[in-house]
N, C-alpha and C positions, 0 to 999 in steps of 0.2 A: 428787505422784505419785498416780494413781488407786489406791484401796485395794481389794484383793481378798483375801478369806479363802476358801480353797478346801478343801473336805473331800472326799477321794476314797477310795472303797472299792475295794481290790484284793484279789483272792482267789486264793490260791496253793494248789492241791490236790496231795495225794500220790496214791497209787494209788487209794485209796478216797474217794468223794465224800461230801459232807455228807448227801445224801438217802439214800445207802446206809448211812451210819452209823445213821440212824433205823431202817432195816430190820433191822440187826443188834442194835439196842438197845444200842449202844456210844456213850458220850458222847465226842466228840472233844475234843482240847485246842485251845482258841481262843487264837491268838497275835496280839496287836495291836501293830503297828509304827507309832509316831507319827513322821511325817516333818515336821520343824519348820523353818520359814523364819526364819533369823537373818541375813538380808541387811541391808544398810545402810538400806533403806527402813523397816525395822521400828523405827528410831529416831524416826520421825515421830509426831506427836500424832494420836490418834483417840479421839473421845468424851471420857472422863474422864482419860486418861493416855496415855503412849506405847504404841504398838501392842505392842511387845515385852513391856511390863509387863502389859498386859491379857491377852495371849495366854498368858503364863506362868501367871498366876493361874487363868484359866479351865481351861487344860489340867491344871494341878496339882489343881484341885478334882475334875475328871472322873476323874483317875487314882486319887485316894483312894477313889472309889466302886467301882472295879473291881479294885483291886490284891489284895484279900483274897478275891475270888470263887474258888471251886474251878474247876479245869480252865482257868485263864486265865494267860497269861504276856505280859509287856509288853517292848517294845524301843523304842529311840529312834535315829532318823537325823536329822542336822542338815545344812543347807546354807547357804552364804553367811556362814560364821562364822570362816573361817580366813585369808582373804586380803583386805586392804583394797581396795575398788574405787577406781580412779583414772580421771580423764578419758581416754577412749579406750582404757582397759585394764580387762579383767575376767577373772577366772579361772572358766571354765565347768565346771571339774572340782572345784570347791569343794563337796564333799558327802562325808559320812563317817558310818558307823555308830558312834555314841557309846556306846550301851548295848545289849549283846546280850541275847537272850532268856534269862530264867530266872525262877523263881517269886518273887513278892513283892519285885520290885525297883523298886516305885513311888517309894520314898524316894530311891533313887539317880538316877532319872530327874528328879525334882524338883530335886535338888541340881545336876545337870548343866544343867538349864534356867536356874537362877538364876545360874550362872557364865558364861552365854553373853553375848558382846558383839557386836551386829550390825555387820558390816563390809562384806560383799561383794555379789555379784550374785545373780540368781534363776534357777538352772539347773533348772527344773521337770522337763523331759523327762529329763535326765541322772539326776536323783535318782530318778525313777520306775524307770528302767532298773536302777539299782544296787539299789534297794530290793527289787526282785523276787528278788534273789539273797541277801537277808539272812536267809532262813529256812532253818535246817538241815533235812535230809531227815527226813520224818516220814510214817508211813503212816496216821495217824489224827489229822490236824490241820486246823483251819480257820485259814488265814493271811490276815490282814486288815491293810491299810495305811490309816492316816488321815493325810492330808497337809494341813498348815496353812500357808498362804502369803498374803502381803499384796500380791502383784503377779502380773502375767502373765509368761509366758516371756520372759527377758531375753537368752538366748543363741540359738544357731542351731537349737536342738532344736525338735521338733514334738510337744507333749504329746498331741495328738489321734492322730497316727500311732503313737506309743508305746502309747497306750491301746488302739487297735484291734488292734495286733500282739499285745500281751500278752493281750488278751481272746481272740483267735483261738487262741492257744496254750494257753489255759486257765490262765494264770498270774494273771490278774486278772478280775474281773467289771466290769460297767458301773459307773463311779464315781458318787459323789454330789459335786456342786459347790455350794459356798455362797459367793456373792459379796457383799461388803460395800462399799457406796458405789460400785459399778461402774456406769458410765453405760450406758444402754440399748444404744448402738451396739457395746459390747464384750461384752455378755452372750451374744450368739450365738456368740462365740468359744469358749465352753466347752461348748456343747451337744453337740459332737462328742466331748468328753472323757467326759461323764457327765450325770447328772441334775442340773439347775441349781436352786439355791435362793438367794434374795436375803435376806441378813441386813442389817437397817438400823441395828442398834445392838448394844451389848454383851449386853443381855438376850436378844435373838433369836439371837445367835451362841451364847450359852451353852445355850439351849434346843435349838438344832439339833444342837450337838455331843453333848449328852446323848441326844437321840433317835437319832442315828447310832450311838453306842456301844451303846445298848439294842438296836438292830436287829442289830448285830454279834454280840451275846451270846445272842439268843433266837430260837427258831423261832416260827412262826405256824401256827395251825390253819387247815384248809381242807377243803372237801368238793367232790366232783365230781358235779354233777347231770346225768345222762344223760336228756335230755328226750325224751318221746314226742311224737307229732304234736299232742297236745292240751296241750302245755306242762307236763306233769307229769313229775317225776323218777322214772319207773317202770322205766326200762331199767336192767339190771344184768348181772352175771356176764360182764363184758368185761374183758380185760386193758388196763390204762391205764399208760402210761409218761410220766414227766416228764423232758425233756431240757434241758440247759443250752443256751439259744438261741445263745450265742456260740461254744460249743465242740462242740456236738452230743453231749456226754457224757451218759450216762444218770445221772440224779440220784436218781430214785425210781420204783419200779415195783410194781404190785399188781394183784390181780384185784378189780374193783369189786364191792361188795356192798351190800345194804340191811340195816340192823340190824333188831332185833326189832320196832321201831315202823314199819318201812317207809321209813326215812330213809337216805340215803347215809351211809356211815360216815365218820368224821373222820380226817384224816391230818395230819401235821406237816411243814411245808415251810420251807426257809431263805428268809426274805424278801429277802435280798440278790440272789438269782438271778432273772433273767428266763427264763421257761420256755417250752418248746414241748410241748404235750400231744399224744400220739398214742394213740388208742383203736383196738384191734384188732377193730373191726367189719368187716363185708363190705359195701362196700369200707372201707378205713381212714378214720378221721376225724383230721384234723390241725388244731390250733388254736395259732397262733403268738403270740409277744410277750405272754405272760401275766405281769403284774406282781402281786406279792403285797403287800397292804397290811399293814404290821407292826402287831401289837397288836390285830388285828381278825380275827374268824372270816370267812374268805374263801369265797365260793360261786362256783365255776367252772362255768358252765352251758354245755352242749354239746348241740346238736340231734342226737339219735341215735334217732329213731323207727325201729322195725324191724317187719318182717313175715317170713313164711316163704315160701320158693320151693321147689317140688318139680317137677323135670323128669322125667317118666315115659316110659319106652320101653314101648309096649304089648306085653304078653305076655312081657316079659323083666324079671323083678324083680331078677335078680342081675347083670345086665350093667351095668358102669359105663363111661361114655364121657365124656371131658373136655368141658366146656362153657365157652367163653370168655364172660365177663360184661363188658359195656360199658355205661356210662351212655348214655342215648339221645342220639344225634347225636355221640358222642365216638369217636375212633379208638383211644385208649389202652385197654389191658386193665385193668379194675378188679379182676378176680379170675378164677380158674379153678375152676369147680365140677365136680361129677360127676353124671351121671344117676342116678336112683333113690335120691338122698340129699337129705333135706330140710335146707335151710340157712337160717339167720337172716340177713336182708338188710336194709340200710337202705331205708326207704321211698323210692319214686321210680319212674321209668320207665326200662327197660333194653332193650338189644338183646342177643340171645343168638346165639352161633355154636356149634353142636353139631358135634363133630369126627367125624361119620359120613362115609361115602363114598356120594355126595358130601356136602359139608358142608351142614348144615341151618341156615338163617338164620331166626330168629324175632324179629320187630321189635315194639317198643312193648309190652313186657310190664310191667304195672303191679303193684308190690308195695305193699300197704296195711298200715297199722298193725294189728298183731296178727291179721292175716288170713293164710290159707294160699292162695297162688297156685299152681295146678297147671297145668302145660303138658305136653301129650302129643305124642309123635312116633311114627310107625309103627314097628313092629318090622322090622328089616332081614331080608333074605333072603340066601341063600348062593349064590354062583356057584362051581361046581366045574369048573375049566378043565383039560382034558387035551390036551396038544400032542404031536404025533408027533416033534417036534424042537424044541430051544430056538430062540428067535428074539426079534425086536424088535416092540413094538407097544404099544397102549394101549387103555383102555376110556373111552368117552364116553357121557354120558347124552343121549338124544334129547329135545329140548325144542322141539316144533313143527318148524320147518324148521332149527333151530340144533342144534349139538352142543356140550355142555359137558364139557370134559375132566375126568376123574375120577382116573385112576391109570395109571401105566405098568406094563407087565409086567416080570417079572424075567427078563432075557435068559439066565439060567443054569439055569432050572428048566422042566421039562415039565409038572409037576403043580402047579397053584396054586389057592388058594381066596381069595375076596374076600367080605366082608360089605358088601352094597350096600342102599341104601334102595329101596323099591318104585318101579318105573318101567321104561321101555324104554331099552335100552342098545345101543351098537354097539361091537363088537370089531374092531380093525384090527391085522393081524398079517402079518409077513414072516419066513420062516425065515432063520437065520444063514447057511445055505448058499446062499441065493438072492441073486444080485447084481443083480437086475433088478426094477424097480418093478412090472412086470406080474405078478409072483408074489405081490403083496400080496393078502391074503384079508380080506374084510369079512363079519362076521356080526352080525345084529341078534337080540337076545334080550330076554326079559322077566324081571323079578324080582318075586316076590310076597312079602308079609310072612310070615315064619316058615316059608318053603318053600325048598327047594334046587333050583337049576337046573343041569343038567349040560350042558356044552358041550365037544364033542370035535372037534379039527381034525387 
């Protein structure tokens, strides 16, 4: 039988996530659940001894190193140890929690391991499903599963589907998979379950197991470099959020800062999680699938060069009109700004749509690093419309031989006012009481910046 030793990390969160623990300066309780393969195939010889003997010893040694650590509890689930496998018959429910979580129970786990007799089959998917429910409720815990198995799924379960479903629900994180003696054609089988590592002997398995446990117990430092257009980490004072890529749950949030030396400040992140970074620039920056390297200071670089944009209305310092910001050539709205307010914008070329009457379109506005880009539009004028009777109609702007619709009249009001951009307009109106199109009235008028135009019908 092909030999496989798989180590999977599953993460089961309560209400508060690990990143938010760091924000509160509260150290969570880390609970490690070892899911151990005691199926019949563990009787086979591998390297210097039987697989069951080697796995017991290496796991026992690892447990001794963590059992006395503060804020750590251990548990043990075993599968394939209750019902003897027979030709054409196997018990795919052969999985049980043997040692529940409590402090300093490493010796009990070791005794339980020593009393195991490999018998049955390998229900990996079923064991993962059951293991997810082995953790009592806790509002400040990091719940991690380490699965050790010598074979691929032997029942009808799909470990990949289970892993994806549990990750989606936030019960687990992307697992780590360590394969021993697995042929190349089967290695891809586990890439959908988690991160795959190939252990070729007892020493490499021991090293990988220790590395994995170390990752489970320790956070890793990181810094976010918001790079300007010259490649320097000079941008700052931006809200940055780290989300769990699998669950979309917020793990860590802060306002970016530079320390007294001008360097981005250091943060602490859980290396087990794959992150999505969102920086609240205008428009937002999103960087996905960020993996943290354990035991190393990680530098996360993000292109975030910015300049200032000011859209001025001539002669009107206090009037604020919404402005739709779009990246050049894109239809989706990147942000909504306001006139007469300077905003910090990512460098690039934009199209602006100012919600004047009619709307003012300004194309190819270039924002440069640390420069102020100022765009001006004319001050609107006012149309004071007085009607002898309520009616139906609209205002259109005259553009050569064409008419550009601007706004409809309020059919219930006789006195109406409109703020219009400078230009020539045409009013088309019919009284409510007039039931014939011949009673339609048309009037052309001009609007000048900062001036009022009175029109009486």
